[in-house]
PAVEX-498920 format. One line per 10 residues: their letters; for each residue x negated, y negated, z of C-alpha. Coordinates in steps of 0.5 Angstrom, whole numbers, plus 500, padded with zeros to 3 digits. Example, Ala and Ser with C-alpha at 12.3 -4.5 7.8 and 13.67 -1.06 7.14 Angstrom:
residues 2
as = 475:509:516  473:502:514
This chain:
residues 714
mkwndsvfyi = 600:568:435  607:568:433  611:574:431  613:575:424  620:578:424  619:581:417  619:589:416  612:589:416  609:585:422  604:580:419
yeevssfeef = 600:576:424  595:571:425  588:572:428  587:571:435  580:571:439  581:576:444  585:582:446  586:578:453  590:573:448  594:578:445
ivqstqdtkm = 596:581:451  599:574:454  602:572:447  605:578:445  608:579:452  611:572:451  614:573:444  616:580:445  622:582:448  622:589:452
hgqprkplkp = 626:594:456  633:593:453  632:586:451  633:585:443  628:582:439  629:576:435  634:578:429  630:579:422  630:574:417  632:575:410
etaesiakat = 627:578:405  623:573:401  618:573:396  613:572:401  615:578:405  616:582:398  609:581:396  607:583:403  611:590:402  608:591:395
elaniqsqll = 601:589:398  602:595:404  604:600:399  598:599:395  593:599:401  597:606:403  596:609:396  588:607:397  588:610:404  591:617:401
fnhqnkiydk = 586:617:395  580:616:400  583:621:405  584:626:400  577:625:397  573:624:404  571:617:402  568:614:408  564:608:406  565:601:409
qalnissrll = 570:599:404  574:605:405  574:604:412  576:596:411  582:599:407  584:603:413  583:597:418  587:593:414  593:598:413  593:599:421
einpeiytaw = 593:591:422  599:591:418  603:597:420  600:601:426  605:607:426  602:610:420  599:616:424  595:619:417  591:612:418  589:614:425
nyrklavqsl = 587:621:423  583:618:417  579:614:422  577:620:426  574:624:421  571:618:418  567:616:425  566:624:426  562:624:419  558:617:421
lqsltdsdsi = 556:620:427  553:627:425  547:624:423  546:619:429  543:621:436  541:615:439  546:611:443  544:604:440  546:607:433  553:610:436
kpildeelkv = 555:605:440  557:599:435  561:604:431  565:606:437  566:599:439  568:597:432  574:603:433  576:599:439  577:593:435  581:596:430
vesalrrnpk = 585:599:436  586:592:439  588:589:432  593:595:432  596:594:439  597:586:437  602:589:432  605:594:437  603:594:444  607:601:445
cygawhhrrw = 604:604:439  602:612:440  597:613:435  593:606:437  593:609:445  591:616:443  586:613:438  583:609:444  583:615:448  579:619:443
vlskgfssin = 574:613:442  573:612:450  572:620:451  566:620:447  562:616:453  559:610:450  564:605:452  565:601:458  570:604:462  570:597:467
nefllldkll = 572:593:461  578:598:460  580:597:467  580:589:466  584:590:460  589:594:463  590:590:470  592:584:465  597:588:461  600:591:467
kldsrnfhgw = 601:584:470  605:582:464  608:588:463  608:592:469  613:598:466  609:599:460  608:607:461  603:607:455  599:603:460  600:607:466
nyrrfvaalk = 598:613:462  592:610:459  590:608:466  591:615:469  586:617:463  581:612:465  581:613:472  580:620:471  574:619:467  571:614:472
nvpaeeelrf = 573:619:478  576:613:481  579:616:488  586:618:488  587:614:494  585:608:491  590:608:485  595:610:490  594:603:493  594:600:486
ttekinanfs = 601:603:485  603:601:492  602:594:490  606:594:484  612:597:487  612:592:493  611:587:487  617:590:484  621:596:486  624:596:479
nysawhnrct = 618:599:476  619:606:473  612:607:471  609:606:478  614:610:482  612:616:477  605:615:478  606:615:485  609:622:484  603:624:480
llsnllqaka = 598:622:485  601:624:492  603:631:489  595:632:488  593:629:494  598:633:498  596:639:495  589:638:496  591:636:503  586:630:503
qrffprekvl = 584:626:509  590:622:511  595:626:507  595:631:512  600:633:515  605:633:509  611:631:514  607:625:516  606:623:509  613:624:507
meeydlihqa = 616:620:512  612:614:510  615:615:503  622:616:506  621:609:509  618:606:503  624:608:498  629:606:503  627:599:502  628:600:495
iftdpddqsg = 634:603:495  638:599:500  635:593:497  638:594:491  642:600:490  644:599:483  637:600:481  636:607:478  628:607:479  627:608:486
wfyylwllde = 633:614:486  628:618:481  623:618:486  628:620:491  629:626:488  622:628:487  621:626:495  627:631:496  624:637:492  618:636:496
tvipeapfli = 622:636:503  626:642:501  622:647:496  617:651:500  610:651:497  609:658:497  613:662:492  617:668:495  622:674:493  629:672:494
ssfpapgstl = 633:678:490  631:684:487  635:690:483  636:695:486  637:691:492  633:693:499  636:699:502  641:701:497  642:707:494  643:707:486
hlftnsimeg = 647:713:483  644:716:477  648:720:472  646:724:466  648:720:459  649:714:463  647:707:460  641:707:465  638:714:463  631:714:462
dlplilyfnq = 630:706:463  632:704:470  631:696:470  627:694:476  628:686:477  624:681:481  627:674:482  623:669:486  625:662:489  621:659:483
pvggvnssti = 617:660:477  611:665:478  605:668:474  601:674:475  606:679:476  603:685:474  601:692:476  596:690:480  600:685:484  606:689:484
tvnselsicd = 605:697:486  611:702:485  611:708:489  616:714:488  616:721:489  618:721:481  613:721:476  614:714:474  609:711:469  605:705:470
piwkpisank = 610:699:470  609:694:465  612:687:467  615:682:463  618:675:464  625:674:463  626:667:459  619:664:461  617:657:461  611:654:456
sgraqawvty = 606:656:461  608:664:461  611:663:468  618:665:470  623:666:476  625:673:474  621:679:472  623:686:469  620:692:468  623:699:466
lkipnmnsyv = 622:705:470  621:711:465  625:716:469  625:723:467  631:727:465  636:727:472  638:734:470  632:737:473  633:733:480  640:735:481
sklylvevvi = 644:732:488  637:729:491  635:723:494  628:720:491  625:714:495  622:708:491  618:703:495  616:696:491  610:693:494  609:685:492
ghvagivssn = 603:681:493  598:686:497  593:683:492  592:676:490  595:674:484  602:672:484  602:664:483  607:658:482  607:653:477  603:648:483
sfhyrypsqf = 598:653:484  601:656:490  600:663:492  605:669:494  603:668:501  606:673:505  605:680:502  612:684:502  615:691:501  622:694:500
kfslhsqdls = 625:701:499  631:703:495  633:710:493  635:714:487  641:719:487  641:724:481  648:727:479  650:731:473  656:728:471  659:732:465
vdsdekcdga = 662:727:460  664:728:453  662:724:448  668:720:447  669:719:454  663:715:455  664:708:458  662:705:451  666:709:447  673:706:448
vvvwkdenfv = 676:699:447  675:695:453  682:691:454  681:685:458  688:684:460  690:683:468  694:689:468  687:693:467  684:691:473  686:693:480
iegdviknin = 685:689:486  688:694:491  686:694:498  683:701:497  679:699:491  675:694:496  674:699:501  671:703:495  667:698:493  664:697:500
ssgvsfeave = 662:704:501  660:705:493  653:704:495  653:697:491  649:692:495  652:685:495  646:682:499  640:679:495  634:680:500  633:681:507
inkehqtmvs = 632:674:511  625:675:515  621:671:519  616:669:514  621:666:510  624:662:516  617:659:517  616:656:510  622:651:512  620:647:518
nwsigaiene = 625:644:523  622:637:520  625:639:513  632:640:516  631:634:521  629:630:515  635:632:511  640:631:516  637:624:518  638:622:510
inlfrelvae = 645:625:510  647:620:516  644:614:512  647:616:505  654:617:509  653:610:511  651:607:505  657:610:501  662:608:506  660:601:505
idckigkltl = 658:601:498  662:604:492  655:607:489  656:612:484  648:615:485  649:614:492  655:619:492  651:624:488  645:624:492  649:625:498
arllmaldel = 652:631:495  645:633:493  643:633:500  649:637:503  647:642:498  640:642:500  641:643:507  646:648:506  641:652:502  636:651:507
mvlfndrrrh = 640:654:513  642:660:509  635:662:511  637:662:518  643:666:517  647:660:518  653:660:512  656:654:508  658:648:512  659:643:507
sneimelyne = 662:646:501  669:642:501  665:635:502  661:636:496  666:638:492  670:632:494  664:628:492  663:631:485  671:630:484  670:623:485
likldpvhsr = 664:622:481  668:625:475  673:620:475  669:614:477  663:616:472  667:619:466  660:618:461  656:623:466  662:627:467  659:633:464
yymderslli = 653:633:468  658:632:475  662:638:472  655:642:471  653:641:478  660:642:481  660:649:477  654:651:481  658:649:487  663:654:485
idqvtssres = 659:660:483  655:659:490  662:659:494  664:665:490  657:669:491  655:666:498  657:672:502  660:679:501  667:677:503  667:672:498
mvqhcsfykg = 665:676:492  669:682:494  675:677:493  673:676:486  672:684:484  676:688:481  676:695:478  677:696:471  681:702:470  682:702:462
skpmsfsssi = 677:707:461  673:713:464  667:710:467  660:713:468  660:711:475  664:707:480  660:701:480  660:701:472  667:699:473  667:694:478
clrlsklslt = 668:687:474  666:680:477  672:676:475  670:669:474  675:666:469  679:660:470  675:657:475  673:651:470  666:653:470  661:649:465
rigfverllw = 654:652:467  652:659:470  648:659:476  646:663:482  645:669:478  640:672:483  646:675:487  649:678:481  643:682:478  647:689:480
iqmldlshne = 653:687:476  655:691:469  662:688:468  663:680:468  669:676:466  667:669:465  673:667:460  678:661:460  672:656:463  669:651:459
lrsiegleam = 662:654:458  658:651:452  651:655:455  650:662:458  643:660:460  641:664:466  645:671:464  639:674:461  637:676:468  643:680:469
qllarlnlsn = 639:686:465  645:691:467  650:687:464  654:692:459  661:689:458  662:681:458  668:677:456  666:670:454  673:668:451  676:662:451
nkirsftale = 670:657:452  667:652:449  661:655:446  659:652:439  654:656:436  651:663:435  645:660:438  648:658:444  648:666:445  641:667:445
plrlikslrv = 640:669:452  644:675:450  638:678:446  634:679:452  640:684:455  639:691:452  644:694:456  650:690:453  655:694:449  661:690:449
ldisyneigl = 662:682:448  668:678:447  667:671:444  674:670:441  677:663:441  671:659:442  668:653:437  663:657:433  663:655:426  667:648:427
hsidttrylc = 660:645:428  655:647:422  649:645:426  647:646:433  644:639:434  642:641:441  637:646:438  636:645:431  636:639:426  638:643:420
stplsqstea = 642:649:419  637:654:416  633:660:419  626:656:418  629:652:424  628:658:429  623:658:435  622:665:434  622:671:429  624:666:423
drkleeyvnd = 621:672:419  627:676:419  629:678:412  636:675:411  636:678:404  638:685:407  645:682:408  646:679:401  651:681:396  657:679:392
dikasdswea = 661:678:399  656:676:404  652:670:404  647:671:410  644:664:409  651:662:412  651:666:418  643:667:419  644:665:427  649:671:428
iwifgdlclt = 644:676:424  639:673:429  643:674:435  646:681:434  641:684:430  637:686:436  643:688:440  646:695:441  654:693:441  659:698:440
qldvegnaid = 665:693:441  665:685:439  671:680:439  670:674:435  677:672:433  680:665:434  673:662:432  672:658:425  667:663:423  672:669:423
gerfgklvvk = 674:672:417  673:678:412  666:676:409  663:675:416  666:681:419  662:685:413  656:682:415  657:683:423  658:691:421  652:691:417
aiptlkwldg = 648:687:422  650:692:428  649:699:426  652:701:433  658:697:432  665:701:433  670:696:434  671:689:431  677:685:434  680:691:436
mcvr = 680:695:429  675:701:428  670:700:423  666:706:424
C-alpha cells in the first residue's frame, strides 16, 4: 500500500488487516513526526473530491429515508474507505445493522453481517489507524458477542509491536480483555513487557496505573500488602527515570505512585464549621439568623452524605437537615458538603448556651470516588450562644459602605488578644489516633527515601521535572507530618525550588506560580500564630459581632490560585486584592463569606466569578481594576459569547433587562452571576466593562444593591 497525500486519502487495496498494520506504520509518521507535505491539487484529486461529495449526498439521502439495502450499504462502505472521520456514516451503519438483525435469530445468519462490519472497520483504519469512529464501531460490533475475541488479540499484538504507544489500541485492548475476562495479572505482565522494551511508552504506563489500582483495591493475591507492591513499583520507575530523566512518560506514572503512597484510602473529615469545641455567638438580625450553615469538609470527594449517615442532635428544635454538595464533580461527589440549620428566633433563647452534636458515619454510606467507605465513625460538638443585640436598620453590617483602605484596619495587640478570646476557632479538626493509623510509618519512610534520591538527582543534573517532583515530595511529607502534629519544616526549600522553576521554565511559569500560591496560603493558614498575623479588625462600620469584622488580609502576596479553604470556613471578611488571581475556584466552600475584596487582580470575565453564586451570604464585593471586558470570550469555559454557552441555567430570561439603554446580550454573564446574589455593595470601576449603561443593568439585576462604585443607587 502507498499513502496518497491528497486531502482525501484514496488507497490501493491490501489483502489483510495484518498487511495494513505493517504498511501503514511504515508509511505514517506519528507522535509528533510530520507526514509528507501535501501535493498540489490536480485534476485527479479534484475528481476524487467531487466523487466524495456525491457519495456523501447519497448517504445522507439514504440515512434520512432509512434505506438499508445492499446498494445503500455499499455506498456507506465506500464513503468510510475514503474518509473514515464522517461519524454520521458510522451511525448510519449501526442503524442499518440493527434493522437487518431484527428478523434474524440464528448465529449462522447474524455472524456474516457482523463480519462484514469488521471488514469495513479494517478498511477505514487503513486510512487512519487513530480514527475514533472506526474504533468505536469495532467495539460496538464485538459487543454483540458473535465475533472471535482471540482474533482481536492477534491483531492488537501486531499493532502494538509496530506502534506501542497507540492509545486507541490500548483502550481497545482493555475492552477486549474485559470481554474475555482476562485476569488483570496477565494484562499487567503484558504491560511490563512493553515498558521494559521501551520506557517512553505513555500508554503502557497509563494502563499499568489502571490495572494496579484495581488489583490493590481488590487486595488480589500477590498484590497485598500494598506497601510491598508499591515498593516494587518504585524500583521499576526509578529505572525509567534515572535512565532518561528528560523523558516525561515515567514521571506521570511517578505522580500516580506518589498519590497511592500518601493519600489514605478511606475518607475522613478534615474540617468543619462550626469547628469542634467552638462557641458560636448568634445575634438577632444577624446575617446567620434563621439559616446557620453547617459545613463538613472531607480529605477527598465523597458521596452518600445525607440525614442517614450524618446525625445532628441539639436542644434546639432543628429540622431534619438536607445536605448538598458544594461544587460537586460529575459523579455527584464533593469534598465540601453543607446543610442549613433552621434555627428559631433567638429572642426566645436570650443569653443561653445550646449544645449541638454532629455524628458522622455511624451508618455506612459515605463513600469516596474509589469506593472506599468512611472507616471510623466520628463526632464533634459545638455551642450556640444566643444574644439580643439591638441594632438600628441603618447600623447593620450590610448597610454602610465598606472601604478597603489600610487605615480602616486595626492590627494592634489588643485586637489580636480579642481574636484569641472571641470564640473564633482557627483549628480545622482535632487530630486523632484514627487519622494517624491511616498513614503508616512506611508511607513516611518511603517519601523520605524518595526525597533523598531526588535531592541527589537534582544536585547532579539540572532537571526541571526533577525539581518539580522534589517540591511535590517535600510538600507531601509536610502534609503527612501534620497528622502527627509535626508542623511545617520544608517551606523555604519548596519556595526556593518553585522560584527556580519559574526562571528556568517560563513556558510553564503559571503552573509553578499556582503551586507556589498554594504554598504561600499553606504557610499563612497552617497555625493560629501565622494566621493571626494576617488578621485585622475592620473598624469602618458597626458590626453585628466581633468575628464578623475580623478580616483575613491576603493582599499583595502574588497569589494566582486559592487553596486550603478548609481552614477558612469561619471567615466572613476576606481581602485578596493586589494579587494575580484569574480564578477564585474554592471560595464557594466559605459559606459565611459576607465581604470580599478581589480588586486589582487579573480576573478576565464574569464567568470566572461563578463560585460566588454558591455563597448566599455575600453582601459586599469589590472586583474593581481587573480585566473584565477586555476579552469578549472566556475561552477557558465557552467557545462563543452567548447565553446558550452556559453549562447550567441557560434559560434565564434576558429579555427582562433589555431596553433602549441596556443590551443584556452584551452582559448576560453579569446577569447570570449577580442575579443569584443579594449584594448591597458592588465595585466594578477600572474594568473595560465599566460604564453608565452597564451600571443600569447591574442595578436592575440586583434589587438589593445600595452602593455601586461608592455611589448610592437606592
